[in-house]
N, CA, C and O atoms as a GROMACS GRO file, in nm:
protein
  268
    1MET      N    1   2.192   0.819  -4.920
    1MET     CA    2   2.122   0.786  -4.798
    1MET      C    3   2.119   0.635  -4.781
    1MET      O    4   2.109   0.559  -4.877
    2ASP      N    5   2.128   0.596  -4.658
    2ASP     CA    6   2.126   0.454  -4.626
    2ASP      C    7   1.984   0.417  -4.580
    2ASP      O    8   1.940   0.457  -4.473
    3TYR      N    9   1.914   0.340  -4.664
    3TYR     CA   10   1.776   0.304  -4.633
    3TYR      C   11   1.764   0.171  -4.559
    3TYR      O   12   1.653   0.134  -4.519
    4GLU      N   13   1.870   0.103  -4.539
    4GLU     CA   14   1.864  -0.028  -4.472
    4GLU      C   15   1.812  -0.018  -4.329
    4GLU      O   16   1.728  -0.099  -4.290
    5PRO      N   17   1.859   0.079  -4.247
    5PRO     CA   18   1.804   0.087  -4.111
    5PRO      C   19   1.654   0.118  -4.110
    5PRO      O   20   1.581   0.069  -4.024
    6ILE      N   21   1.608   0.198  -4.204
    6ILE     CA   22   1.466   0.231  -4.211
    6ILE      C   23   1.386   0.107  -4.248
    6ILE      O   24   1.281   0.082  -4.190
    7ASP      N   25   1.435   0.030  -4.345
    7ASP     CA   26   1.366  -0.093  -4.385
    7ASP      C   27   1.365  -0.194  -4.271
    7ASP      O   28   1.266  -0.263  -4.249
    8LYS      N   29   1.476  -0.202  -4.199
    8LYS     CA   30   1.484  -0.293  -4.084
    8LYS      C   31   1.384  -0.250  -3.977
    8LYS      O   32   1.317  -0.335  -3.918
    9TYR      N   33   1.375  -0.121  -3.951
    9TYR     CA   34   1.281  -0.067  -3.853
    9TYR      C   35   1.136  -0.098  -3.894
    9TYR      O   36   1.056  -0.140  -3.812
   10ARG      N   37   1.105  -0.077  -4.020
   10ARG     CA   38   0.970  -0.106  -4.070
   10ARG      C   39   0.937  -0.254  -4.057
   10ARG      O   40   0.826  -0.289  -4.017
   11LEU      N   41   1.031  -0.340  -4.089
   11LEU     CA   42   1.010  -0.484  -4.076
   11LEU      C   43   0.987  -0.521  -3.931
   11LEU      O   44   0.902  -0.604  -3.900
   12ASP      N   45   1.063  -0.461  -3.841
   12ASP     CA   46   1.046  -0.487  -3.698
   12ASP      C   47   0.907  -0.444  -3.651
   12ASP      O   48   0.842  -0.516  -3.575
   13ILE      N   49   0.862  -0.328  -3.696
   13ILE     CA   50   0.728  -0.278  -3.660
   13ILE      C   51   0.620  -0.372  -3.714
   13ILE      O   52   0.524  -0.402  -3.643
   14LYS      N   53   0.635  -0.418  -3.837
   14LYS     CA   54   0.538  -0.511  -3.896
   14LYS      C   55   0.532  -0.641  -3.818
   14LYS      O   56   0.424  -0.695  -3.795
   15GLU      N   57   0.648  -0.692  -3.776
   15GLU     CA   58   0.650  -0.815  -3.697
   15GLU      C   59   0.583  -0.795  -3.562
   15GLU      O   60   0.510  -0.883  -3.516
   16ARG      N   61   0.607  -0.681  -3.499
   16ARG     CA   62   0.541  -0.652  -3.372
   16ARG      C   63   0.390  -0.647  -3.388
   16ARG      O   64   0.316  -0.703  -3.307
   17LEU      N   65   0.345  -0.578  -3.492
   17LEU     CA   66   0.200  -0.568  -3.516
   17LEU      C   67   0.139  -0.705  -3.542
   17LEU      O   68   0.029  -0.734  -3.496
   18THR      N   69   0.210  -0.788  -3.614
   18THR     CA   70   0.162  -0.923  -3.641
   18THR      C   71   0.148  -1.002  -3.511
   18THR      O   72   0.049  -1.072  -3.490
   19ARG      N   73   0.248  -0.991  -3.424
   19ARG     CA   74   0.240  -1.061  -3.296
   19ARG      C   75   0.125  -1.009  -3.211
   19ARG      O   76   0.053  -1.087  -3.150
   20ILE      N   77   0.107  -0.877  -3.208
   20ILE     CA   78  -0.003  -0.818  -3.130
   20ILE      C   79  -0.137  -0.864  -3.184
   20ILE      O   80  -0.226  -0.900  -3.107
   21GLU      N   81  -0.154  -0.864  -3.316
   21GLU     CA   82  -0.280  -0.908  -3.376
   21GLU      C   83  -0.307  -1.054  -3.344
   21GLU      O   84  -0.420  -1.092  -3.316
   22THR      N   85  -0.203  -1.137  -3.349
   22THR     CA   86  -0.220  -1.279  -3.318
   22THR      C   87  -0.265  -1.297  -3.174
   22THR      O   88  -0.355  -1.376  -3.146
   23ILE      N   89  -0.202  -1.225  -3.083
   23ILE     CA   90  -0.240  -1.234  -2.942
   23ILE      C   91  -0.383  -1.186  -2.921
   23ILE      O   92  -0.459  -1.248  -2.847
   24LEU      N   93  -0.419  -1.076  -2.986
   24LEU     CA   94  -0.555  -1.024  -2.972
   24LEU      C   95  -0.660  -1.122  -3.024
   24LEU      O   96  -0.763  -1.143  -2.960
   25HIS      N   97  -0.634  -1.181  -3.139
   25HIS     CA   98  -0.730  -1.276  -3.195
   25HIS      C   99  -0.746  -1.398  -3.105
   25HIS      O  100  -0.854  -1.458  -3.098
   26ARG      N  101  -0.640  -1.434  -3.036
   26ARG     CA  102  -0.644  -1.551  -2.949
   26ARG      C  103  -0.708  -1.517  -2.815
   26ARG      O  104  -0.785  -1.597  -2.762
   27GLU      N  105  -0.678  -1.401  -2.759
   27GLU     CA  106  -0.720  -1.365  -2.623
   27GLU      C  107  -0.848  -1.283  -2.616
   27GLU      O  108  -0.914  -1.282  -2.512
   28LEU      N  109  -0.886  -1.216  -2.723
   28LEU     CA  110  -1.000  -1.125  -2.718
   28LEU      C  111  -1.131  -1.192  -2.678
   28LEU      O  112  -1.204  -1.135  -2.596
   29PRO      N  113  -1.166  -1.309  -2.730
   29PRO     CA  114  -1.291  -1.373  -2.685
   29PRO      C  115  -1.291  -1.402  -2.535
   29PRO      O  116  -1.394  -1.387  -2.469
   30ASP      N  117  -1.177  -1.444  -2.481
   30ASP     CA  118  -1.168  -1.471  -2.338
   30ASP      C  119  -1.182  -1.342  -2.258
   30ASP      O  120  -1.248  -1.341  -2.154
   31ILE      N  121  -1.122  -1.235  -2.304
   31ILE     CA  122  -1.132  -1.107  -2.235
   31ILE      C  123  -1.277  -1.059  -2.237
   31ILE      O  124  -1.326  -1.007  -2.136
   32LYS      N  125  -1.345  -1.074  -2.349
   32LYS     CA  126  -1.486  -1.033  -2.357
   32LYS      C  127  -1.572  -1.114  -2.261
   32LYS      O  128  -1.661  -1.058  -2.197
   33GLU      N  129  -1.547  -1.244  -2.250
   33GLU     CA  130  -1.624  -1.329  -2.159
   33GLU      C  131  -1.600  -1.288  -2.014
   33GLU      O  132  -1.694  -1.280  -1.935
   34GLN      N  133  -1.475  -1.262  -1.978
   34GLN     CA  134  -1.445  -1.218  -1.842
   34GLN      C  135  -1.510  -1.083  -1.811
   34GLN      O  136  -1.559  -1.062  -1.701
   35LEU      N  137  -1.510  -0.993  -1.908
   35LEU     CA  138  -1.574  -0.864  -1.890
   35LEU      C  139  -1.724  -0.879  -1.870
   35LEU      O  140  -1.784  -0.810  -1.787
   36HIS      N  141  -1.786  -0.969  -1.946
   36HIS     CA  142  -1.928  -0.995  -1.933
   36HIS      C  143  -1.960  -1.048  -1.792
   36HIS      O  144  -2.057  -1.004  -1.730
   37LEU      N  145  -1.880  -1.141  -1.743
   37LEU     CA  146  -1.901  -1.195  -1.609
   37LEU      C  147  -1.881  -1.088  -1.502
   37LEU      O  148  -1.958  -1.080  -1.406
   38SER      N  149  -1.780  -1.008  -1.520
   38SER     CA  150  -1.752  -0.900  -1.423
   38SER      C  151  -1.866  -0.799  -1.421
   38SER      O  152  -1.906  -0.752  -1.314
   39ASN      N  153  -1.918  -0.764  -1.537
   39ASN     CA  154  -2.030  -0.670  -1.543
   39ASN      C  155  -2.154  -0.727  -1.476
   39ASN      O  156  -2.229  -0.655  -1.411
   40GLY      N  157  -2.175  -0.858  -1.491
   40GLY     CA  158  -2.289  -0.922  -1.425
   40GLY      C  159  -2.276  -0.917  -1.274
   40GLY      O  160  -2.374  -0.891  -1.204
   41ARG      N  161  -2.156  -0.942  -1.224
   41ARG     CA  162  -2.134  -0.936  -1.079
   41ARG      C  163  -2.154  -0.794  -1.028
   41ARG      O  164  -2.215  -0.774  -0.923
   42THR      N  165  -2.102  -0.698  -1.100
   42THR     CA  166  -2.117  -0.559  -1.059
   42THR      C  167  -2.264  -0.519  -1.058
   42THR      O  168  -2.309  -0.450  -0.966
   43ARG      N  169  -2.338  -0.562  -1.159
   43ARG     CA  170  -2.480  -0.530  -1.165
   43ARG      C  171  -2.554  -0.591  -1.047
   43ARG      O  172  -2.640  -0.525  -0.988
   44SER      N  173  -2.522  -0.716  -1.011
   44SER     CA  174  -2.592  -0.779  -0.899
   44SER      C  175  -2.558  -0.710  -0.768
   44SER      O  176  -2.644  -0.696  -0.681
   45LEU      N  177  -2.432  -0.667  -0.751
   45LEU     CA  178  -2.395  -0.594  -0.630
   45LEU      C  179  -2.465  -0.459  -0.622
   45LEU      O  180  -2.508  -0.417  -0.515
   46GLU      N  181  -2.477  -0.392  -0.736
   46GLU     CA  182  -2.546  -0.263  -0.737
   46GLU      C  183  -2.694  -0.281  -0.706
   46GLU      O  184  -2.754  -0.198  -0.636
   47ASN      N  185  -2.755  -0.389  -0.757
   47ASN     CA  186  -2.896  -0.416  -0.726
   47ASN      C  187  -2.913  -0.443  -0.577
   47ASN      O  188  -3.008  -0.393  -0.516
   48TRP      N  189  -2.823  -0.521  -0.518
   48TRP     CA  190  -2.830  -0.551  -0.376
   48TRP      C  191  -2.819  -0.424  -0.294
   48TRP      O  192  -2.891  -0.405  -0.196
   49ARG      N  193  -2.728  -0.336  -0.334
   49ARG     CA  194  -2.710  -0.208  -0.265
   49ARG      C  195  -2.838  -0.125  -0.274
   49ARG      O  196  -2.878  -0.061  -0.176
   50SER      N  197  -2.902  -0.125  -0.389
   50SER     CA  198  -3.026  -0.048  -0.405
   50SER      C  199  -3.136  -0.103  -0.315
   50SER      O  200  -3.211  -0.026  -0.255
   51TYR      N  201  -3.145  -0.236  -0.306
   51TYR     CA  202  -3.246  -0.296  -0.218
   51TYR      C  203  -3.220  -0.260  -0.072
   51TYR      O  204  -3.314  -0.229   0.002
   52MET      N  205  -3.095  -0.263  -0.032
   52MET     CA  206  -3.060  -0.229   0.106
   52MET      C  207  -3.092  -0.081   0.136
   52MET      O  208  -3.148  -0.050   0.240
   53LEU      N  209  -3.056   0.007   0.045
   53LEU     CA  210  -3.085   0.149   0.065
   53LEU      C  211  -3.235   0.175   0.068
   53LEU      O  212  -3.283   0.256   0.147
   54GLY      N  213  -3.309   0.106  -0.018
   54GLY     CA  214  -3.455   0.121  -0.018
   54GLY      C  215  -3.516   0.071   0.111
   54GLY      O  216  -3.607   0.133   0.166
   55GLY      N  217  -3.465  -0.042   0.161
   55GLY     CA  218  -3.514  -0.096   0.288
   55GLY      C  219  -3.485  -0.002   0.404
   55GLY      O  220  -3.570   0.019   0.491
   56MET      N  221  -3.365   0.053   0.406
   56MET     CA  222  -3.330   0.145   0.513
   56MET      C  223  -3.415   0.272   0.505
   56MET      O  224  -3.456   0.326   0.607
   57ALA      N  225  -3.441   0.320   0.383
   57ALA     CA  226  -3.525   0.439   0.367
   57ALA      C  227  -3.667   0.409   0.416
   57ALA      O  228  -3.729   0.494   0.480
   58LEU      N  229  -3.718   0.290   0.385
   58LEU     CA  230  -3.851   0.252   0.429
   58LEU      C  231  -3.858   0.245   0.581
   58LEU      O  232  -3.953   0.294   0.642
   59LEU      N  233  -3.757   0.184   0.644
   59LEU     CA  234  -3.753   0.176   0.790
   59LEU      C  235  -3.746   0.316   0.852
   59LEU      O  236  -3.815   0.344   0.951
   60THR      N  237  -3.664   0.402   0.795
   60THR     CA  238  -3.653   0.538   0.846
   60THR      C  239  -3.786   0.611   0.836
   60THR      O  240  -3.826   0.682   0.928
   61PHE      N  241  -3.854   0.593   0.726
   61PHE     CA  242  -3.984   0.655   0.705
   61PHE      C  243  -4.087   0.602   0.805
   61PHE      O  244  -4.162   0.680   0.864
   62LEU      N  245  -4.089   0.469   0.825
   62LEU     CA  246  -4.185   0.410   0.918
   62LEU      C  247  -4.158   0.454   1.061
   62LEU      O  248  -4.251   0.487   1.135
   63PHE      N  249  -4.031   0.454   1.102
   63PHE     CA  250  -4.001   0.500   1.238
   63PHE      C  251  -4.031   0.648   1.256
   63PHE      O  252  -4.067   0.691   1.365
   64GLY      N  253  -4.018   0.724   1.151
   64GLY     CA  254  -4.053   0.866   1.157
   64GLY      C  255  -4.202   0.887   1.175
   64GLY      O  256  -4.244   0.977   1.247
   65ILE      N  257  -4.281   0.804   1.111
   65ILE     CA  258  -4.426   0.814   1.124
   65ILE      C  259  -4.471   0.767   1.262
   65ILE      O  260  -4.559   0.829   1.322
   66LEU      N  261  -4.412   0.659   1.313
   66LEU     CA  262  -4.453   0.604   1.442
   66LEU      C  263  -4.413   0.693   1.558
   66LEU      O  264  -4.476   0.686   1.663
   67LYS      N  265  -4.316   0.773   1.545
   67LYS     CA  266  -4.268   0.857   1.654
   67LYS      C  267  -4.352   0.973   1.680
   67LYS      O  268  -4.322   1.052   1.769
   0.00000   0.00000   0.00000
């Protein structure tokens, strides 16, 4: 059996994993920071939506009582 292609394949896989790990270690903190900022924006938009829906519900209730 010829084991050279298998060894070459394994070496290639190890090199790929090393490159991926290097990229992750370099980029992961930045990705986490961007995710944190995005979650904050989403939370503020959801809060604004809740306030608007609550205000509209209050107006609907008040107009229902006055009618």
